[in-house]
N, C-alpha and C positions, 0 to 999 in steps of 0.2 A: 430176742431179748429187747426189753425196753428200759432206757435209761433216761431218767427226769433230772434236769438242773432246776432243783427248787430253791431259788435265790430270789428274795424279794428286796429290791432295790429301790432307792429314791434319789431323786436328781438333787445334787449339790454344784451350784455354779455350772449347770448344764453337763455334769458328769454323773452317771450312774455310780452309787457306792451302796454297799449294804446298809440295809435298815436295821441297825442294831437295836434301835428302841424296841422294835416289834418282834425280837427274836423269840420271846415266849409263845406268840401267837403264831409266827411263821412255823416253828418247829414242834408244832403240836399234833396230835393225833387227830383231832378233829376241829371244826370251825372254819370260819371264813379265811382264806389264805393260808390254810395249814397244809400240812403234808398229806394227811389224809384227804382234804379237799382235792388236791392236786392228783391223787391216786384215783379218786372217783372220777375225775375229770378224764384221765388215761382210760379208765375202765369203759366209760360211756363212748368215748372217742374211737378206741381201738379193740375194744371188747376184752381187755385183759389189763390187770394190775402191773404196774412197773417192776422190774426185777430189782434195779437199784435206784435209789434216790440220792443225789448229790446235794448237800447242804452247807451253808455258811454256819460257822459256829457250832458245832455239833454238841458242845458242852453248854449251851443255853438253851432254854426250853425242855421239851421232853421228846427228843429225837427217838430215843429207845421205846418210848410207849408207842410211838407212831409205827415203829419197826415191828413191835409185837403185834399191833393191829393188823399191818399189812400180811404179816405170816400167819395170822389166826391163832396166834398164841394168847392165852388168856393170863 
């Protein structure tokens, strides 16, 4: 079983906080920094897609399109 923490943060005063301004990009199915890109990295590194992807702010961006893509649902 593979679990991925897909949180893209930014440093504010030396502390990592969620980069909410980029939620649409971070929670996308494709593109640089997206859930899809992270799943592709897992596939290349470990030979399989993750079973679970943990995200910040699931209601921002298109997390469900990324889920459908990972599950092969059109």
